N, C-alpha and C positions, 0 to 999 in steps of 0.2 A: 217330684218322686223319681227314683232311679229307674223303675221298671215301667215299661210301656203299659198304659191303661187300655186294655182291649179285652173283649171276651175270649176266653181260652177253653179248649177242650180239656177233658180230664188228663189225658196224656201230657198236654202242654203244661198243665198245672203241676204234675209230678216232676216234669223236667225243670220247671221254674223253681220248684222247691229245692232240688239239688243245686241249681245255679245260685239261688239265694244264700244257701249255706256255704257253698264253695267260695263265693265272692266275699263272704265275711267270716272266713274259716277261723282266723285267730281270735276274733271276738267271741265266737261260739265256743272255741276251745277254752278260753278264759272263763266263760260262764259254766261250762260243763265240768271243769276240773273239780270244784268243790262238790258238785252233785255226784260225780263219779266216785269221789273219795267217800262220801256218805254211803253210797250204794255198796262200795267195796267193804266198808266196815260192817254194814248190815249182812252182807254175804259171808264174811268171815265169822261173824257171830252165829248166824243161822245155819250156815253150811252149804249154801247154794243148792243146785239141783239134787245133789246126793245127800244133803242134810248131814254132811260130815264136817263138823266144826274144825276150822283151822285154829281158832282161839279156844283153848280148853282150860284157861285159868279160872273161868267162871262156872258156876253151876248151870245145868241146862235151863232152869227156870229164869235165872238172871240173864243168860245169853239171849233167850227168847224175848224177854222184856226189853232189853237194850236194842235187840234187832228190830223190834216193832217201832221203837222210838226213832232209830236212824232211818227206817223206811218212811215213816211219816214226815221226817225232816226233808229227806230227798224228794219225796213226792210234792211236798208243799213248795219247796224252793224251785222245783221244776216248773210248777204252775205259776210261780211268781215271776220268774226270770225269762223263760224261753218265749212266751207270747209277746212280751214287750220288746224283746230283742229282735224277733222276726218282724214286728211292725216297724221298728226303727230301721231295720235293714231294707224293708220295702220302701220306706220314706227317704232312704239315702242318708240317714243320720248315723251318729256313732253307735256301734255295737260293742259294748264292753260291760263288764260286771258292774262297775261303778255307775254307769249311765242307766243300766237296767234297774239297779236297786233304787236309784234316785227317782226314776219315773214310776216304778211300782209303788213306792212309798206314798206318792200323791193320791193313789186310789186304793190305799191299803185295806180299808174296811170292806168295800164291795169285793175286792180281790180275795180277802180272807173268806168271805161268805161263799164266793164261787168255788174256791178251793175245797172248803169243807163239803159243799154240796156235790161237786162233780168229781172230786178225786178220792176223798176218804170214804165215800159211799161205795166205791169200787173195791176198796180194801175190805170193807165189811162184807160185800157180796161174795168175795173169795172164800170167806169162812163159813158160808152157809152149810156146806156139806159136812162140816164137823159138828153141827148141831144134832143133839139127840133128844127125842126120838126122830127117826128119819121122816116120819109123816109130817112133822112140823117143818123140817127143812124143805120138803117138797111143797108144802103150803106156802112158805115164804118165797119160794122160787117164782111163783106165778106173778105176784106184784113186782118182783125184782125184774122180770122180763119187761114188764110195762115201763118200769123206771129206766131200764137200759135204753128203751126207745126214746124216752125223754132226754137222756144224757146225749144221745146222738143228735137229737134236734137242737140241743143247747150247745153243741160242740164249737160253734163260732163265737160263743159269748166272750171268751177271753180276748180275742181280737177286737170284738165290738167294744169291749170295755176301754181299751186303750185308744181306739180311733173315734169313739163317740162318748158323750158324757154320761148317759144313763140308759136304763132299760135293756141291759145286755142280754138277758135270757129271752125276753120277748123279741128283741131284735134278731137274735139268732134263729128263733123258730120261724119268724116271718120271712127271713131271707131263704130258708130252706123249704118253704112251702112249694110243693111240686118239684122239688129238686133233692129229695131225700137220698136217692141212689147215688148222687154225686159225692156225698160224704160217706155213705154206708159202705159201698164197695171198695173204694181206696183204703178206708179204715180197716176193713176186713183183710185186704191184701197186705197192708202194713203189719197187722198183727200176725198174720201167717209168716211173713218174712222174718219178723222178730223171733217167733217160736222156732223157725228153721235155724236161725242163728244160734238160738239157745240150745237146740238139740245138737248142733254141730259142736258147740262147746262141751256139752254133756258127754259126747262120744270121744272127743279128742283129749279131754283133760280130766277124765274121771279118776285118775290115780293121784292127782295133785290138787288138793282143795284150794291152795293159794292161787295157782295158775287158773283154775276153774273160776274162782271168784273174780280175778283180774279180767279174764276174757268176757265173763258175763256182764261185768260193769262196763266194759268197753262196748259191748253190743248195745246195752241200754243207752249209753252216751251217743252212739252213732245214730240210732233210730229216733231218739227224742227230738233233736232239732229238725230233722227232715219231716217228721210227722207234723210238728208244730208249724213249720214253714208252709206245708201243703194246706193246712187248715186256714192259715192267715191269708194265703193267696186266694183260696176259695171264698173267703169272706169278701175280699175286695172284688173278686170276679162276680159274685152274686150282686153286689152293689152296682157294678157297671151294667149288668144285664137288667136290673130292676129300675135303676134310678139314673142311668147315664152318668155315672160318676166321672168318667173321663171328660165329658163335656162340661161338667160343673167346675172342673179344675183347669 
């Protein structure tokens, strides 16, 4: 493996995530290009933060339907390609779109199941507050908070799927026993950083929907690999702490 196997602090993991992406920058750019394109199309159809559509050839209903399809595709490909790319980068093997697709295809069925469970459930939760009556939305919010806790517990499962043969959800939960804060707080900070970037785009490009969509897609593409790299490094770090992975290798 290219990266030294030793226990790391949270700050060292964040620094390692930036290093991982920087050292394999062009491979991640190749992977992120189609994801950014899908995100850009979705934003142009939906209208970005201001909901001002740059593409007005379609009816609002058709634009919203296509927007959701492109969002689902971008989210799914993000979950398919970024985790396997970061595991490959950690192992010192090739980081490319072709290599990521080939390796992802070998575990496509459990990967599809994980994507449906961990990614599209978040898209559903985002529409809770549009449900009427409001008391029903509030009622559904309570179990959704519990499910969000499980999602964080299972956040190492994509890395586990590519590094180990089976039991990704159970593996993630066991590795985070007693270490929940190590994934929760950095995840919260990364989300805050993403929204700060989003707000900056919102303020700077509010008059130009196309520029706003471009910058929002770029923000998404920048934070995606770093967040995934951090989670991957945390997975290996927890294995080192629990199992002496470095000694085993």
